[in-house]
ZADO-1210 file (C-alpha; in nm, 4 decimals, padded with zeros to 6 digits):
<atoms>
<atom x="10.7053" y="09.5702" z="08.8312" code="UNK" pos="1"/>
<atom x="10.4012" y="09.6005" z="08.6053" code="UNK" pos="2"/>
<atom x="10.1898" y="09.4675" z="08.9819" code="UNK" pos="3"/>
<atom x="10.3218" y="09.7604" z="09.1910" code="UNK" pos="4"/>
<atom x="10.2068" y="09.9931" z="08.8687" code="UNK" pos="5"/>
<atom x="09.8706" y="09.8684" z="08.8976" code="UNK" pos="6"/>
<atom x="09.8186" y="09.8869" z="09.2355" code="UNK" pos="7"/>
<atom x="09.9056" y="10.2568" z="09.3502" code="UNK" pos="8"/>
<atom x="09.7051" y="10.2978" z="08.9605" code="UNK" pos="9"/>
<atom x="09.4363" y="10.1817" z="09.2006" code="UNK" pos="10"/>
<atom x="09.5396" y="10.3235" z="09.4695" code="UNK" pos="11"/>
<atom x="09.5521" y="10.6907" z="09.3474" code="UNK" pos="12"/>
<atom x="09.3265" y="10.6923" z="09.1454" code="UNK" pos="13"/>
<atom x="09.4561" y="11.0683" z="09.0011" code="UNK" pos="14"/>
<atom x="09.4707" y="11.0779" z="08.6985" code="UNK" pos="15"/>
<atom x="09.7981" y="11.3288" z="08.7109" code="UNK" pos="16"/>
<atom x="10.0459" y="11.0775" z="08.9860" code="UNK" pos="17"/>
<atom x="09.9805" y="10.8283" z="08.6807" code="UNK" pos="18"/>
<atom x="10.0047" y="10.9962" z="08.4172" code="UNK" pos="19"/>
<atom x="10.3066" y="11.1060" z="08.5838" code="UNK" pos="20"/>
<atom x="10.4091" y="10.7559" z="08.7242" code="UNK" pos="21"/>
<atom x="10.3853" y="10.5354" z="08.4157" code="UNK" pos="22"/>
<atom x="10.6534" y="10.8628" z="08.2824" code="UNK" pos="23"/>
<atom x="10.8847" y="10.7541" z="08.5632" code="UNK" pos="24"/>
<atom x="10.8937" y="10.3644" z="08.4644" code="UNK" pos="25"/>
<atom x="10.9568" y="10.4529" z="08.0930" code="UNK" pos="26"/>
<atom x="11.2132" y="10.7114" z="08.1699" code="UNK" pos="27"/>
<atom x="11.3838" y="10.4310" z="08.3732" code="UNK" pos="28"/>
<atom x="11.3533" y="10.1643" z="08.0726" code="UNK" pos="29"/>
<atom x="11.4185" y="10.4047" z="07.8336" code="UNK" pos="30"/>
<atom x="11.7567" y="10.5134" z="08.0397" code="UNK" pos="31"/>
<atom x="11.8698" y="10.1039" z="08.0605" code="UNK" pos="32"/>
<atom x="11.8286" y="10.0430" z="07.6928" code="UNK" pos="33"/>
<atom x="12.0441" y="10.3455" z="07.5968" code="UNK" pos="34"/>
<atom x="12.3028" y="10.2569" z="07.8112" code="UNK" pos="35"/>
<atom x="12.2353" y="09.8954" z="07.7194" code="UNK" pos="36"/>
<atom x="12.3020" y="10.0286" z="07.3702" code="UNK" pos="37"/>
<atom x="12.6076" y="10.2598" z="07.4507" code="UNK" pos="38"/>
<atom x="12.7520" y="09.9610" z="07.5803" code="UNK" pos="39"/>
<atom x="12.7991" y="09.8110" z="07.1990" code="UNK" pos="40"/>
<atom x="12.9556" y="10.1899" z="07.1188" code="UNK" pos="41"/>
<atom x="13.3088" y="10.2818" z="07.1507" code="UNK" pos="42"/>
<atom x="13.2503" y="10.6232" z="07.2214" code="UNK" pos="43"/>
<atom x="13.0727" y="10.5502" z="07.6159" code="UNK" pos="44"/>
<atom x="13.2940" y="10.7382" z="07.7846" code="UNK" pos="45"/>
<atom x="13.2693" y="11.0173" z="07.5448" code="UNK" pos="46"/>
<atom x="12.8509" y="11.0593" z="07.5095" code="UNK" pos="47"/>
<atom x="12.8342" y="10.9626" z="07.9156" code="UNK" pos="48"/>
<atom x="13.0304" y="11.2730" z="07.9770" code="UNK" pos="49"/>
<atom x="12.8559" y="11.4870" z="07.7102" code="UNK" pos="50"/>
<atom x="12.5463" y="11.3676" z="07.8672" code="UNK" pos="51"/>
<atom x="12.6301" y="11.3876" z="08.1785" code="UNK" pos="52"/>
<atom x="12.7540" y="11.8146" z="08.1504" code="UNK" pos="53"/>
<atom x="12.4618" y="11.8948" z="07.9105" code="UNK" pos="54"/>
<atom x="12.2370" y="11.7610" z="08.2527" code="UNK" pos="55"/>
<atom x="12.4198" y="11.9205" z="08.4733" code="UNK" pos="56"/>
<atom x="12.4132" y="12.2431" z="08.2657" code="UNK" pos="57"/>
<atom x="11.9693" y="12.2038" z="08.2596" code="UNK" pos="58"/>
<atom x="12.0129" y="12.1777" z="08.6727" code="UNK" pos="59"/>
<atom x="12.3135" y="12.4916" z="08.7554" code="UNK" pos="60"/>
<atom x="11.9904" y="12.6528" z="08.4367" code="UNK" pos="61"/>
<atom x="11.7050" y="12.5276" z="08.6400" code="UNK" pos="62"/>
<atom x="11.9007" y="12.6426" z="08.9558" code="UNK" pos="63"/>
<atom x="11.9105" y="12.9904" z="08.9092" code="UNK" pos="64"/>
<atom x="11.6051" y="13.0444" z="08.7738" code="UNK" pos="65"/>
<atom x="11.4580" y="12.9034" z="09.1469" code="UNK" pos="66"/>
<atom x="11.7129" y="13.2351" z="09.2781" code="UNK" pos="67"/>
<atom x="11.5831" y="13.4393" z="09.0360" code="UNK" pos="68"/>
<atom x="11.2139" y="13.3912" z="09.1134" code="UNK" pos="69"/>
<atom x="11.3222" y="13.3595" z="09.5142" code="UNK" pos="70"/>
</atoms>
Protein backbone atom coordinates (compact mmCIF):
# COMPACT_ATOMS: atom_id res chain seq x y z
CA UNK A 1 0.00 0.00 0.00
CA UNK A 2 2.70 2.47 1.02
CA UNK A 3 5.01 1.52 -1.87
CA UNK A 4 2.11 1.98 -4.29
CA UNK A 5 1.53 5.44 -2.84
CA UNK A 6 5.22 6.33 -3.18
CA UNK A 7 5.30 5.15 -6.79
CA UNK A 8 2.21 7.18 -7.68
CA UNK A 9 3.72 10.22 -5.97
CA UNK A 10 6.92 9.85 -8.02
CA UNK A 11 4.95 9.28 -11.22
CA UNK A 12 2.48 12.12 -10.72
CA UNK A 13 4.79 14.85 -9.40
CA UNK A 14 1.78 17.14 -8.94
CA UNK A 15 1.32 18.44 -5.42
CA UNK A 16 -2.44 18.80 -5.76
CA UNK A 17 -2.86 15.16 -6.75
CA UNK A 18 -0.51 14.08 -3.98
CA UNK A 19 -2.54 16.00 -1.42
CA UNK A 20 -5.79 14.54 -2.74
CA UNK A 21 -4.40 11.00 -2.68
CA UNK A 22 -3.11 11.43 0.87
CA UNK A 23 -6.46 12.88 1.91
CA UNK A 24 -8.33 9.92 0.39
CA UNK A 25 -5.97 7.36 1.96
CA UNK A 26 -6.15 8.95 5.40
CA UNK A 27 -9.94 9.28 5.06
CA UNK A 28 -10.22 5.55 4.31
CA UNK A 29 -8.02 4.74 7.31
CA UNK A 30 -10.17 7.02 9.46
CA UNK A 31 -13.35 5.30 8.25
CA UNK A 32 -11.89 1.88 9.05
CA UNK A 33 -10.91 3.11 12.50
CA UNK A 34 -14.41 4.48 13.10
CA UNK A 35 -15.96 1.22 11.88
CA UNK A 36 -13.77 -0.74 14.29
CA UNK A 37 -14.71 1.64 17.11
CA UNK A 38 -18.42 1.43 16.33
CA UNK A 39 -18.35 -2.37 16.41
CA UNK A 40 -17.58 -2.10 20.13
CA UNK A 41 -20.56 0.24 20.55
CA UNK A 42 -24.13 -1.00 20.94
CA UNK A 43 -25.72 1.86 18.97
CA UNK A 44 -23.96 0.93 15.73
CA UNK A 45 -27.08 0.80 13.58
CA UNK A 46 -28.38 4.06 14.96
CA UNK A 47 -25.08 5.84 14.30
CA UNK A 48 -24.77 4.30 10.82
CA UNK A 49 -28.33 5.33 9.92
CA UNK A 50 -27.67 8.90 11.01
CA UNK A 51 -24.40 8.92 9.09
CA UNK A 52 -25.97 7.63 5.88
CA UNK A 53 -28.93 9.99 6.19
CA UNK A 54 -26.63 13.01 6.56
CA UNK A 55 -24.43 11.68 3.74
CA UNK A 56 -27.49 11.34 1.49
CA UNK A 57 -28.60 14.86 2.42
CA UNK A 58 -25.18 16.17 1.48
CA UNK A 59 -25.25 14.34 -1.88
CA UNK A 60 -28.76 15.63 -2.60
CA UNK A 61 -27.69 19.22 -1.84
CA UNK A 62 -24.70 18.84 -4.16
CA UNK A 63 -26.92 17.52 -6.94
CA UNK A 64 -29.39 20.39 -6.53
CA UNK A 65 -26.54 22.91 -6.59
CA UNK A 66 -25.18 21.38 -9.81
CA UNK A 67 -28.63 21.43 -11.45
CA UNK A 68 -29.19 25.07 -10.48
CA UNK A 69 -25.85 26.05 -12.03
CA UNK A 70 -26.73 24.59 -15.45
